[in-house]
DRENKOLTI-753260 format. One line per field, with one value per residue (C-alpha): x, y, z; chain. Coordinates in steps of 0.1 Angstrom, whole numbers, plus 2048, in hexadecimal, padded with zeros to 3 digits. Example, Ala and Ser with C-alpha at 12.3 -4.5 7.8 and 13.67 -1.06 7.14 Angstrom:
2
px = (87B, 889)
py = (7D3, 7F5)
pz = (84E, 847)
unit = (A, A)
END
This chain:
418
px = (75D, 750, 734, 713, 715, 701, 6EC, 6E9, 6D1, 6B6, 6BF, 6DF, 6FD, 6F8, 6FF, 6DF, 6D5, 6D3, 6F9, 701, 6E7, 6F7, 6FC, 71F, 71A, 711, 72E, 748, 73C, 746, 769, 76B, 776, 795, 78F, 7A5, 795, 7A7, 79D, 781, 75E, 73F, 731, 750, 75B, 739, 73A, 75C, 74F, 732, 748, 760, 743, 736, 73B, 744, 75E, 781, 78A, 7B0, 7B5, 7AF, 7C3, 7BA, 7CD, 7DD, 801, 7FA, 7EB, 806, 814, 7F2, 7E8, 808, 80A, 7E6, 7DC, 7BC, 79C, 790, 797, 77E, 78A, 776, 778, 768, 771, 755, 769, 77A, 79B, 7B1, 7D3, 7C8, 7BB, 7DC, 7EF, 7DA, 7E2, 807, 802, 7E6, 7D1, 7B3, 793, 78D, 76A, 767, 752, 743, 729, 71D, 720, 722, 71C, 740, 74C, 734, 73E, 763, 75C, 74D, 76E, 784, 78F, 77B, 766, 749, 73E, 72B, 718, 712, 6FD, 6FA, 6EE, 70C, 6FE, 6FD, 722, 72B, 718, 72B, 74D, 745, 739, 759, 770, 75C, 75F, 785, 789, 774, 78C, 79E, 781, 782, 794, 79C, 7C0, 7D6, 7D5, 7F4, 7FA, 817, 82A, 843, 860, 86C, 881, 88D, 8AE, 8C8, 8D4, 8B3, 8B0, 899, 8AA, 8AE, 889, 87E, 893, 88A, 865, 864, 876, 85E, 840, 84D, 85B, 844, 824, 825, 81E, 829, 840, 854, 86F, 874, 894, 88C, 8AB, 8B4, 8D7, 8E5, 8CE, 8DB, 8BD, 8CE, 8EF, 8DC, 8CC, 8ED, 8E2, 8F7, 8DC, 8DF, 8C1, 8B4, 897, 8AC, 8AE, 888, 87E, 895, 88B, 875, 851, 833, 838, 822, 823, 837, 851, 854, 85B, 878, 88B, 887, 89F, 892, 8A0, 8A2, 886, 86F, 86C, 874, 88A, 88D, 8AE, 8B8, 8CE, 8F2, 8FE, 8F1, 8EE, 8D4, 8BC, 8AE, 8A1, 888, 86E, 84E, 838, 84C, 84D, 828, 821, 83A, 827, 806, 813, 823, 801, 7F3, 80F, 816, 804, 81C, 835, 84E, 85F, 881, 887, 8A1, 89C, 88E, 86C, 876, 862, 864, 85A, 83C, 831, 835, 821, 804, 801, 80C, 7F4, 80A, 826, 83F, 851, 871, 87B, 896, 89E, 8B1, 8A9, 8B5, 8A0, 881, 887, 888, 86B, 855, 85E, 856, 833, 82D, 837, 820, 804, 80B, 80A, 7E8, 7F5, 7DB, 7E7, 7D5, 7ED, 80C, 81C, 838, 853, 86A, 88B, 8A5, 889, 89D, 8BB, 8C5, 8CA, 8B6, 897, 877, 85B, 841, 859, 85B, 835, 831, 84A, 839, 815, 810, 811, 82D, 81D, 83B, 85A, 879, 894, 8BA, 8CC, 8F0, 8E2, 8D8, 8FB, 908, 8EC, 8F2, 917, 90D, 8F5, 8D7, 8B6, 8B8, 894, 8A3, 8C6, 8BB, 896, 895, 8A4, 88E, 892, 887, 868, 860, 862, 84E, 833, 833, 82E, 811, 801, 804, 7F4, 7DD, 7D3, 7AF, 7B8, 7C8, 7AB, 792, 7A6, 7A9, 783, 77C, 791, 77F, 762, 73F, 73A, 75A, 74C, 72B)
py = (83A, 81F, 832, 843, 868, 876, 894, 8B0, 8AC, 8C5, 8C7, 8DA, 8C6, 8BF, 8A6, 893, 88A, 865, 864, 874, 860, 83E, 828, 821, 7FD, 806, 81E, 806, 7EA, 7FE, 809, 82E, 837, 84D, 86A, 887, 8A5, 8BB, 8D7, 8F0, 8F8, 908, 8F5, 8DF, 8EE, 8E8, 8C4, 8BF, 8CC, 8B4, 897, 8A0, 89B, 87B, 85B, 845, 85D, 866, 886, 882, 8A6, 8BF, 8D5, 8F0, 8DE, 8BC, 8C9, 8D6, 8B4, 89E, 892, 888, 878, 863, 85A, 85B, 837, 844, 832, 84E, 871, 88C, 8A5, 8C5, 8D9, 8F8, 8EC, 8E4, 8C6, 8AA, 8B7, 89C, 8AC, 8AF, 88B, 87F, 892, 880, 85F, 865, 864, 84B, 830, 837, 83C, 861, 871, 892, 8AC, 8CA, 8E5, 8E3, 8C8, 8C8, 8AD, 8B0, 8A7, 88A, 87C, 87F, 86E, 850, 849, 850, 83E, 856, 843, 85B, 87F, 891, 8B1, 8C8, 8CD, 8AA, 89A, 88F, 86C, 86A, 874, 85A, 840, 849, 848, 825, 818, 824, 814, 7F4, 7F2, 7F8, 7DB, 7C5, 7CD, 7AD, 794, 774, 759, 772, 77C, 788, 7A7, 7A3, 7B0, 7C9, 7C4, 7E0, 7DB, 7FC, 80B, 82E, 822, 80D, 7EC, 7E1, 7C3, 7CF, 7BD, 79C, 79E, 7A6, 78B, 770, 779, 778, 757, 748, 754, 744, 724, 71B, 72E, 726, 74A, 75A, 774, 792, 7A2, 7C6, 7D7, 7FC, 805, 814, 820, 805, 7E7, 7C6, 7AF, 79D, 796, 789, 770, 766, 775, 789, 79B, 7A1, 7B9, 7D1, 7E9, 803, 7EF, 7E9, 80E, 81B, 800, 80D, 803, 800, 7EC, 7CD, 7AB, 79B, 7B6, 7B5, 78F, 796, 7AB, 796, 77B, 75A, 74E, 729, 72E, 737, 75C, 776, 794, 7B6, 7C3, 7E7, 7F9, 7EF, 813, 82D, 848, 833, 836, 858, 849, 833, 84E, 84D, 84A, 82D, 81C, 820, 810, 7F4, 7EC, 7EB, 7D3, 7BE, 7BA, 7AA, 791, 787, 77C, 790, 7AC, 7B0, 7D2, 7D9, 7FE, 818, 82A, 84A, 859, 863, 862, 83D, 835, 84C, 83B, 819, 823, 82E, 80A, 7F7, 7DF, 7D5, 7EB, 7D8, 7F1, 7E1, 7EA, 7DD, 7E0, 800, 825, 834, 81C, 824, 849, 847, 82F, 847, 862, 84B, 844, 869, 86E, 852, 863, 883, 870, 862, 83E, 827, 81C, 7FB, 7F1, 7F5, 7D7, 7DB, 7C1, 7BE, 7B1, 79F, 79D, 786, 79E, 7A4, 7C9, 7D6, 7DE, 7CA, 7C6, 7D9, 7F7, 7F7, 7F5, 812, 828, 822, 821, 801, 7DC, 7C7, 7B0, 79A, 790, 784, 777, 77C, 75E, 758, 745, 766, 774, 752, 74F, 772, 76B, 74C, 75F, 74B, 754, 746, 738, 720, 71C, 714, 70B, 6FF, 71F, 735, 752, 73D, 732, 756, 762, 745, 74D, 771, 765, 750, 76C, 784, 76B, 755, 732, 73E, 756, 73A, 723, 73D, 743, 71E, 719, 734, 721, 700, 6F8, 6F9, 6D4, 6CD, 6DF, 6CE)
pz = (752, 769, 77A, 76F, 772, 790, 789, 7A1, 7BE, 7C1, 7E6, 7F0, 7FD, 822, 83D, 844, 867, 85D, 858, 879, 88C, 882, 8A0, 8AC, 8A2, 87F, 87B, 888, 871, 852, 84E, 846, 823, 821, 809, 7FD, 7ED, 7D4, 7BC, 7BE, 7B1, 7BE, 7DC, 7E0, 801, 810, 804, 814, 835, 833, 82B, 848, 860, 851, 866, 847, 839, 845, 832, 831, 824, 809, 7F1, 7D8, 7BD, 7B5, 7BA, 7DD, 7E6, 7D7, 7F8, 806, 7E5, 7E5, 809, 816, 80E, 7FF, 7F6, 7DF, 7D2, 7CC, 7B2, 7AD, 78D, 77E, 75B, 742, 736, 748, 758, 748, 752, 776, 777, 768, 783, 79E, 78D, 792, 7B7, 7BE, 7AE, 7C4, 7B1, 7A7, 7A8, 795, 7A6, 792, 799, 776, 75B, 736, 71C, 713, 736, 739, 717, 720, 742, 731, 720, 73E, 75E, 773, 78C, 78D, 785, 7A0, 798, 7B6, 7CA, 7D7, 7F7, 80B, 80E, 7E8, 7E6, 801, 7EE, 7CE, 7E0, 7EF, 7CE, 7BD, 7D7, 7D5, 7AF, 7B2, 7CA, 7B3, 796, 7A0, 7A3, 7B7, 7A3, 788, 78C, 7A9, 7BE, 7D3, 7F6, 7FA, 81B, 821, 83A, 849, 865, 868, 876, 865, 873, 880, 869, 84E, 831, 845, 84E, 82B, 81A, 832, 833, 80D, 80C, 826, 813, 7F3, 801, 81D, 816, 7F1, 7E8, 7C8, 7D7, 7CA, 7E0, 7D5, 7E2, 7E6, 7F9, 7D8, 7DF, 7F5, 7F3, 7FF, 7FA, 7DC, 7EE, 80C, 7F5, 7E5, 7C3, 7AB, 797, 772, 772, 78C, 792, 780, 760, 762, 766, 74A, 731, 715, 712, 729, 749, 74B, 75D, 741, 741, 766, 765, 74E, 767, 787, 793, 7A1, 7C3, 7CD, 7E5, 7C8, 7CF, 7B4, 7BD, 7AC, 7BB, 7C2, 7A8, 7A8, 7A8, 7C2, 7A7, 794, 7B1, 7A6, 786, 79A, 79C, 7B1, 792, 784, 7A6, 7AA, 788, 791, 7B2, 7A0, 786, 7A1, 7B2, 792, 791, 7B5, 7D5, 7EA, 7E4, 800, 7FF, 80F, 815, 81F, 840, 830, 829, 805, 7E5, 7DE, 802, 7FF, 7DF, 7EF, 80E, 7F8, 7ED, 80C, 81C, 83A, 847, 85D, 873, 882, 8A5, 8BD, 8E1, 8E1, 8E8, 8C7, 8B2, 8C7, 8C4, 89E, 89D, 8B1, 898, 87B, 88A, 88D, 869, 85E, 871, 85F, 83E, 848, 845, 856, 878, 875, 859, 86E, 87F, 898, 895, 8B3, 8A5, 8BB, 8D4, 8EC, 8F0, 914, 913, 930, 91C, 91A, 900, 916, 917, 8F1, 8EF, 908, 8F5, 8D3, 8DF, 8CB, 8D2, 8C4, 8A9, 8A1, 8B5, 8A3, 8BA, 8B6, 8A9, 89E, 881, 871, 86A, 860, 847, 83A, 834, 821, 80B, 817, 829, 84C, 848, 82E, 83D, 860, 85F, 883, 892, 8A8, 891, 873, 885, 88F, 86B, 85E, 878, 86C, 848, 852, 866, 849, 831, 847, 83B, 839, 81D, 809, 80F, 803, 7E4, 7DD, 7E2, 7C9, 7AF, 7B4, 79D, 7AD, 7AA, 7BD, 7DB, 7DB)
unit = (A, A, A, A, A, A, A, A, A, A, A, A, A, A, A, A, A, A, A, A, A, A, A, A, A, A, A, A, A, A, A, A, A, A, A, A, A, A, A, A, A, A, A, A, A, A, A, A, A, A, A, A, A, A, A, A, A, A, A, A, A, A, A, A, A, A, A, A, A, A, A, A, A, A, A, A, A, A, A, A, A, A, A, A, A, A, A, A, A, A, A, A, A, A, A, A, A, A, A, A, A, A, A, A, A, A, A, A, A, A, A, A, A, A, A, A, A, A, A, A, A, A, A, A, A, A, A, A, A, A, A, A, A, A, A, A, A, A, A, A, A, A, A, A, A, A, A, A, A, A, A, A, A, A, A, A, A, A, A, A, A, A, A, A, A, A, A, A, A, A, A, A, A, A, A, A, A, A, A, A, A, A, A, A, A, A, A, A, A, A, A, A, A, A, A, A, A, A, A, A, A, A, A, A, A, A, A, A, A, A, A, A, A, A, A, A, A, A, A, A, A, A, A, A, A, A, A, A, A, A, A, A, A, A, A, A, A, A, A, A, A, A, A, A, A, A, A, A, A, A, A, A, A, A, A, A, A, A, A, A, A, A, A, A, A, A, A, A, A, A, A, A, A, A, A, A, A, A, A, A, A, A, A, A, A, A, A, A, A, A, A, A, A, A, A, A, A, A, A, A, A, A, A, A, A, A, A, A, A, A, A, A, A, A, A, A, A, A, A, A, A, A, A, A, A, A, A, A, A, A, A, A, A, A, A, A, A, A, A, A, A, A, A, A, A, A, A, A, A, A, A, A, A, A, A, A, A, A, A, A, A, A, A, A, A, A, A, A, A, A, A, A, A, A, A, A, A, A, A, A, A, A, A, A, A, A, A, A, A, A, A, A, A, A, A, A, A, A, A, A, A, A, A, A, A, A, A, A, A, A, A, A, A, A, A, A, A, A)
END
């Protein structure tokens, strides 16, 4: 266990006036932590009510047990999980079930503690044990400390913690795979980022063929291989592209897709974070299990739109679904593909229909289908084309130069900076 156990407060759980009296400036300076509450014990319902009204906490939801909260745990993009128990010992099975859905830190809440629970907690991955009653401010402090420690698990200059960029559209034919393959190639070739392209259109993925690659191994081969998945094992199943990016293709047979489970995919994404600067994920147009597992770990979600009514209708439904899944809106980027098409619709109409600004514009260009038929990314095949410049600009925006400079400065010895 990474935290000291917090004993019960002599004062019952309550919202203090200090928390609610925070100035607007103070509240907006601190991003609210996204918390999901599950389980039950004496005083836990009152604690949930207090947290729901706290300015530093966004209580995403609650469930009586882990099974009922599975969808929110997997798709809620959580900062922390509070799990209440009436057990006198650490609820290992329930904690393992939570871990199947999210890697967010878990704080165990109990109304009475035992030496057995505390001893078991010391040898577990539990972030903290909170014994009720507690001041709500103490609980918020424990949550923030747990999330801070999790972020520090990948210290500066001490290994990677890659960014996951997911490319999605609820309608086929919008250019997801073209965007994903070219973005990944641009990140690897021009931004010098160690990049993995992961094809999660598990039944009919085309990322490999668009890169001119005939894969010998796919994600299916990786997940059915015996043994624990680690960075070395992952490297043995990827294929290197001429741009420098690694690709893990979709299964070669549609029936193999069902073996890529949410739990295995979740572990794959966590391991990939340790190996790569960026993981670009190509997806199918569905909110199925693998997509939910990916959303739980997505840092930037690129939603592809185009200048036609059916796509806008489906995209509005997708945005509503993402809201129901509690996916943070600030992580969503609208990409207007074929933005220069003369079809009687303008960008401002797209923005009005979606209620969001277009973040990236990618123009239509005949160089794209020509490059696809050659099995080459257009950003490499036609570097000077408008579409290539737009995708390279997108890559720079997703990974600003400032980030690279900061990482490089952290790697320099102190005397070199003096």
